C-alpha positions in Angstrom: -4.6 35.7 11.8 -5.6 35.3 8.1 -9.1 35.4 7.0 -9.0 31.9 6.2 -8.1 31.1 9.5 -10.4 33.5 11.0 -13.1 31.6 9.5 -12.0 28.4 10.0 -12.0 28.7 13.9 -15.3 29.8 13.9 -16.9 26.9 11.8 -18.9 24.2 13.3 -17.4 20.7 13.4 -18.5 18.2 10.6 -21.9 16.4 11.5 -21.6 15.1 15.0 -24.3 12.4 14.4 -24.6 10.2 11.2 -27.3 10.8 8.9 -28.3 7.2 8.8 -27.4 4.3 11.0 -26.3 1.2 9.2 -25.7 -2.4 10.0 -22.3 -3.3 11.2 -21.0 -5.8 8.1 -17.6 -4.7 8.1 -14.8 -5.2 11.1 -12.0 -2.8 10.0 -8.5 -3.4 11.7 -6.8 -0.1 11.3 -7.9 3.8 11.5 -4.8 5.1 9.4 -4.9 7.3 6.3 -4.8 4.5 3.8 -7.9 2.3 4.9 -10.0 5.6 5.3 -9.2 6.9 2.2 -9.1 3.8 0.1 -11.2 0.9 1.6 -13.8 3.0 3.6 -14.0 5.4 0.6 -15.0 2.6 -1.5 -17.6 1.1 0.8 -19.2 4.5 1.0 -19.4 4.6 -2.8 -20.9 1.0 -2.9 -23.6 1.8 -0.5 -24.2 5.1 -2.7 -24.4 3.4 -5.8 -25.4 -0.2 -5.5 -28.2 0.6 -2.7 -26.2 -1.3 -0.1 -26.0 -0.8 3.6 -22.4 -1.7 4.8 -21.7 -0.2 8.1 -18.0 -0.3 9.5 -16.5 -0.7 13.0 -13.0 0.4 12.9 -10.7 -1.3 15.5 -7.3 0.3 16.6 -4.9 -2.6 16.3 -2.6 -0.7 19.1 -3.5 1.8 21.8 -0.6 4.1 20.9 -2.5 6.5 18.9 -3.8 9.7 21.1 -5.6 10.9 18.3 -9.3 11.3 19.0 -11.9 8.5 18.0 -13.7 9.2 14.8 -16.9 8.9 17.1 -16.3 12.5 18.0 -17.9 13.6 14.8 -20.0 10.7 14.3 -17.8 8.5 12.4 -17.8 11.0 9.3 -14.8 12.6 7.7 -14.0 14.1 4.2 -11.9 12.7 1.6 -9.9 15.1 -0.9 -8.6 13.1 -3.8 -7.0 14.7 -6.8 -5.1 13.7 -9.9 -4.5 14.7 -13.5 -6.5 13.6 -16.1 -5.5 12.4 -19.7 -5.3 16.0 -20.6 -3.2 17.0 -17.8 -5.7 18.9 -16.0 -5.9 18.9 -12.2 -9.3 17.2 -11.0 -10.4 17.3 -7.5 -13.1 15.1 -5.7 -14.5 16.0 -2.4 -16.7 13.4 -0.3 -17.8 13.1 3.1 -17.7 9.5 4.3 -20.6 8.3 6.2 -20.4 4.5 6.5 -18.1 4.3 9.6 -20.4 3.4 12.7 -18.0 3.6 15.5 -14.4 3.3 16.4 -13.0 1.2 19.5 -9.8 1.6 21.2 -9.4 -2.2 22.7 -7.7 -0.7 25.9 -11.0 0.9 26.7 -13.6 -1.2 24.6 -12.6 -4.9 24.9 -16.0 -5.7 26.2 -17.7 -4.0 23.0 -15.2 -5.7 20.6 -15.9 -9.3 21.8 -19.6 -8.4 21.9 -19.6 -7.6 18.2 -18.7 -11.0 17.6 -22.1 -12.1 18.4 -23.5 -9.5 15.5 -24.8 -11.8 12.9 -24.5 -8.9 10.2 -20.8 -8.8 10.3 -19.5 -10.7 7.0 -16.1 -8.9 6.1 -12.8 -8.2 8.0 -10.4 -5.5 6.4 -7.1 -5.0 7.8 -4.2 -2.5 7.1 -1.6 -3.0 10.3 1.7 -2.6 8.3 4.0 -5.0 7.0 4.7 -5.9 10.3 1.1 -6.4 11.8 0.7 -10.1 10.4 3.4 -11.3 12.8 3.1 -13.8 15.7 4.6 -14.3 19.1 4.4 -17.0 21.7 3.6 -14.5 24.6 0.1 -13.4 23.8 -2.3 -15.5 26.1 -6.2 -16.2 25.3 -7.3 -14.2 28.5 -5.2 -11.1 27.5 -7.5 -8.0 27.5 -6.4 -7.2 24.8 -3.2 -9.5 23.4 -0.7 -7.4 21.8 -0.4 -8.8 18.1 -3.1 -8.1 15.5 -3.4 -11.9 14.8 -3.9 -12.8 18.3 -6.7 -10.1 18.7 -8.4 -11.4 15.7 -8.3 -15.0 16.9 -10.0 -14.1 20.2 -12.6 -12.3 18.2 -13.1 -15.2 15.9 -13.1 -17.8 18.6 -15.9 -15.9 20.3 -17.8 -16.0 17.2 -17.4 -19.7 16.6 -18.5 -20.3 20.2 -21.3 -17.9 20.0 -22.8 -19.3 16.8 -22.1 -22.7 17.8 -19.7 -23.4 14.9 -22.4 -22.3 12.2 -20.6 -22.2 8.9 -23.0 -19.3 7.7 -21.6 -17.0 10.4 -17.8 -17.3 8.9 -16.1 -14.4 7.6 -14.5 -13.0 4.2 -11.1 -11.7 5.3 -9.5 -9.0 3.0 -6.1 -8.0 4.3 -4.4 -5.0 2.5 -1.0 -5.4 4.2 1.7 -5.1 1.6 3.0 -8.6 1.7 3.3 -11.3 -0.6 0.1 -13.7 -0.2 -1.3 -11.6 2.6 -4.5 -13.8 2.8 -2.7 -17.1 3.5 -0.2 -15.1 5.9 -3.0 -14.0 7.8 -4.9 -17.3 8.0 -1.4 -19.0 9.1 -0.9 -16.2 11.8 -4.4 -17.1 13.2 -4.1 -20.7 13.1 -0.7 -20.2 14.7 -2.8 -18.7 17.8 -5.3 -21.4 17.7 -2.3 -23.9 18.3 -0.7 -21.9 20.9 -3.7 -21.6 23.0 -4.8 -25.1 22.3 -8.3 -23.9 20.8 -10.6 -26.7 19.7 -10.1 -28.7 16.5 -13.6 -27.7 15.4 -12.8 -24.1 15.6 -9.7 -24.8 13.4 -12.2 -26.8 11.0 -14.5 -23.6 11.1 -11.8 -21.5 10.3 -10.6 -23.4 7.2 -14.0 -24.3 5.8 -16.5 -21.3 6.9 -13.8 -18.5 6.3 -12.3 -17.1 3.1 -8.7 -15.5 3.5 -8.4 -13.5 0.5 -4.9 -12.4 -0.9 -5.3 -8.4 -2.2 -3.1 -5.9 -3.8 -4.0 -2.3 -3.4 -2.9 0.7 -5.2 -3.3 4.3 -4.1 -1.2 7.2 -2.7 -2.8 8.5 0.6 -1.1 11.2 2.1 -3.4 12.1 5.0 -4.1 15.4 6.6 -3.4 18.3 4.2 -1.9 20.6 6.9 -0.9 23.3 4.2 -4.1 23.8 3.0 -6.6 22.7 5.6 -7.7 26.2 6.4 -8.7 27.1 3.0 -10.7 24.0 2.2 -12.7 24.2 5.4 -13.5 27.9 4.9 -14.7 26.7 1.2 -16.9 23.9 2.9 -18.3 25.8 5.8 -17.1 23.2 8.4 -14.1 21.9 10.3 -12.7 18.4 9.9 -9.8 17.5 11.7 -10.2 14.1 10.4 -9.9 15.1 6.6 -7.7 12.5 4.4 -6.2 13.7 1.3 -4.6 11.6 -1.6 -4.8 11.0 -5.3 -7.6 10.0 -7.4 -6.4 6.9 -8.9 -7.1 3.5 -7.0 -7.0 -0.1 -7.9 -7.6 -3.0 -5.7 -7.1 -6.6 -7.1 -8.6 -9.3 -4.9 -8.1 -13.0 -5.2 -11.2 -14.8 -4.4 -13.7 -17.2 -5.4 -16.5 -15.8 -7.8 -19.3 -15.8 -5.0 -17.1 -13.3 -3.0 -17.6 -10.7 -5.9 -21.1 -11.3 -5.6 -21.4 -10.4 -2.0 -19.0 -7.5 -2.1 -19.7 -6.1 -5.6 -17.3 -2.9 -5.9 -16.6 -3.4 -9.4 -20.2 -2.8 -10.1 -19.9 0.7 -8.3 -17.8 1.7 -11.1 -14.7 1.2 -8.9 -11.3 -0.1 -10.1 -11.5 -3.3 -8.3 -10.4 -6.5 -10.4 -11.5 -9.8 -9.2 -8.7 -12.5 -10.2 -7.9 -16.3 -9.8 -4.1 -15.6 -9.2 -2.5 -12.1 -8.2 0.9 -13.3 -9.0 1.1 -11.3 -12.5 -0.5 -8.4 -11.3 1.6 -8.1 -8.5 4.9 -8.6 -10.7 3.7 -6.0 -13.0 3.2 -3.3 -10.2 6.3 -4.2 -8.4 8.4 -4.2 -11.6 7.1 -0.8 -12.9 5.7 1.3 -10.2 7.9 0.3 -7.4 10.9 -0.1 -9.6 10.4 3.3 -10.8 10.1 4.8 -7.2 13.5 3.0 -6.3 15.1 4.8 -9.4 14.0 7.9 -8.6 14.9 7.7 -5.1 18.4 6.3 -5.4 19.2 8.9 -8.4 17.1 11.7 -7.5 18.7 12.2 -3.9 22.2 12.2 -5.5 20.7 14.9 -7.7 19.8 16.8 -4.6 15.9 16.3 -5.2 13.6 15.8 -2.2 10.5 14.3 -3.6 8.8 12.3 -6.2 7.0 15.3 -8.0 10.6 17.0 -8.2 12.3 14.3 -10.0 9.6 13.9 -12.4 10.0 17.9 -13.0 13.6 17.3 -13.7 13.9 17.0 -17.4 17.0 15.0 -17.6 15.7 12.4 -14.6 12.6 12.0 -16.1 13.7 11.1 -19.4 16.1 8.7 -18.0 13.2 7.1 -16.1 11.1 6.7 -19.0 14.1 5.2 -21.1 14.6 2.6 -18.3 11.1 1.7 -18.2 10.5 1.3 -22.1 14.1 -0.3 -22.8 15.3 -1.9 -19.7 12.0 -3.2 -17.5 9.1 -3.5 -20.1 10.9 -5.9 -22.3 11.6 -8.3 -19.5 8.0 -8.6 -18.4 6.1 -11.7 -19.7 2.7 -9.5 -20.8 1.6 -7.8 -23.8 3.7 -4.8 -24.5 0.9 -2.5 -25.0 -0.5 -3.2 -21.9 2.7 -2.3 -20.0 3.0 0.6 -21.7 -0.3 1.9 -21.0 0.4 1.1 -17.3 3.6 2.6 -17.4 2.2 5.9 -18.8 -0.1 5.7 -16.2 2.3 5.6 -13.5 4.2 8.5 -14.9 1.4 10.8 -14.9 0.3 9.7 -11.2 4.1 10.5 -10.2 3.6 13.8 -11.9 0.8 14.9 -9.6 1.6 18.2 -8.1 -0.6 17.6 -4.9 1.2 14.6 -4.1 4.4 15.4 -1.9 6.0 12.0 -1.7 9.5 12.3 -0.2 12.3 10.4 -1.8 13.7 9.8 1.7 10.8 7.6 2.7 11.0 5.5 -0.4 14.8 5.2 0.3 14.4 3.4 3.5 15.4 -0.5 3.2 16.5 0.5 -0.3 18.8 -2.5 -1.0 16.0 -5.0 0.1 13.6 -2.9 -2.3 16.3 -3.1 -5.3 16.5 -6.9 -4.6 12.5 -7.4 -5.0 11.8 -4.5 -7.5 14.6 -4.3 -10.0 17.0 -7.4 -9.5 14.8 -9.7 -11.1 14.6 -7.2 -14.2 18.4 -7.2 -14.4 18.7 -10.9 -14.5 15.9 -11.2 -16.9 17.6 -8.4 -19.1 21.0 -10.2 -19.0 19.2 -13.7 -20.0 17.1 -12.3 -22.7 19.8 -9.9 -24.3 23.1 -11.2 -23.1 23.9 -7.9 -22.2 23.5 -6.0 -18.9 20.6 -3.1 -18.4 23.4 -0.1 -17.9 20.7 2.2 -16.5 19.6 -0.2 -13.7 23.2 -1.0 -12.9 23.7 2.8 -12.4 20.7 2.7 -9.6 22.8 -0.1 -8.1 26.1 1.9 -8.3 23.9 4.6 -6.4 22.8 2.4 -3.7 26.6 1.1 -3.4 27.8 4.7 -3.0 25.2 5.3 -0.3 26.2 2.1 1.4 28.3 2.6 4.7 31.9 2.8 3.8 31.3 2.9 0.2 32.5 -1.0 -0.5 34.0 -2.3 -3.7 31.8 -3.4 -6.3 33.0 -7.1 -5.7 32.4 -7.0 -2.0 29.0 -5.2 -2.6 27.9 -7.8 -5.1 28.8 -10.8 -2.7 26.3 -10.1 -0.1 24.1 -12.9 -0.8 22.3 -12.5 2.5 20.5 -9.1 0.6 20.6 -10.4 -2.9 19.8 -14.2 -2.6 22.8 -15.2 -4.3 26.5 -13.7 -5.1 25.9 -11.5 -8.0 29.6 -11.3 -8.9 28.6 -14.7 -10.7 26.9 -12.7 -13.5 29.4 -12.3 -16.3 30.4 -8.7 -16.7 28.2 -7.2 -13.6 31.5 -6.7 -11.3 33.3 -4.6 -13.8 30.3 -2.6 -15.0 29.3 -2.2 -11.6 32.7 -0.9 -10.6 32.8 1.6 -13.6 29.5 3.0 -12.8 30.6 3.7 -9.1 33.9 5.4 -10.4 31.8 7.7 -12.5 29.5 8.5 -10.0 32.4 9.4 -7.7 34.3 11.3 -9.9 31.8 13.1 -12.0 28.4 13.1 -10.2 25.1 11.6 -11.0 24.2 13.5 -13.9 27.3 12.7 -16.0 26.7 9.0 -14.7 23.1 9.1 -16.4 24.5 10.4 -19.6 27.2 7.5 -19.6 24.8 4.9 -18.7 22.4 6.0 -21.4 25.3 6.2 -24.0 26.0 2.8 -22.9 22.6 1.5 -23.5 22.4 2.8 -26.9 25.7 1.3 -27.9 24.2 -2.0 -26.6 21.3 -1.9 -28.8 23.1 -0.4 -31.9 
């Protein structure tokens, strides 16, 4: 046993009792790393910096997890956030989060969950139940304890609140879903309305939902990697306590919330110095993030895996791939976006800095899951816009598409691959020159490998702009 291991084994567990009980104002669906390292971290800072008292109750959306409840250490846990500053130096922020008051497993705590609906202090609902969480079915029943889907669980709780407070509009909620789907606020509202209709609940309840509850769309951005297994022992030895609930992630964070101005006054995260932006329309922000950050991820995974690289960090450390990504952003993605180029360049530079964070191990294989649908959402719009603006095709983005085609089962021909309207939303063979250029890129990949293919694509791009 190493010295660090020996020290850690004898350390006390992080505080079992919270230093101060807070009124329950936030109902949170999801106990995962992201919410604890993003939303709860922000709430904790808001409480400290703005003298607020937002206590959080966490609800496990499912009962599949066998991990201990946060209650075993008084709801407290440690966040370890690291990132490169503008000078390239690594910075680390360590914080003990104290805003969580309790965690509920609905298979055990269903009565406590419904009782919480009668708490007049609860004002906010936050959720992150994965992209598949905001889905509905016709099998959940009102009397289930609990229903299976997240929207059904939420609807049951909202109805209990509606009944207890006799439809009092002042007891409505502000709902802030963070699931990574477009228009997640309306999506959650529609899912709740589906459950209300399925269960034939009162028309007055539906009116209360529409008038007293504010379903806000949000867009979140922070990489949260979870428990830092490789360095947990040394960190705990340094701190002088054990924390099996600790969460690691990057220092960067951004939360855009589409909501009326009065919501920002009730939850003034921006006044705590946090990177929270209250907006009237999320669409432009989503477009920028999807095209630049997510598009860059798709490029790195498609080409990096062919180059034998395993992580985003390794891809960014590869001189050729890093340069190829930077050129793609500057020459083929940013010019297609309808925003000020200076702002886009600053955002892209920040993305590249985040990707170079040596403490974030982000597997390219994970990014590559569902890669064709991701390309369709992230890079295909830029390919089409580039073609429309310049009259030519973005050869580097075409190479990414060729890499996906090569990885596709059976390696289809370019024409067959582009004809998949179920994936692309249209038959891409109709785009003048794309079939031939994709076929050529696929042949270069097959015959000479990805590094030669990147050189050829870059030479083609230079020729088109000459």
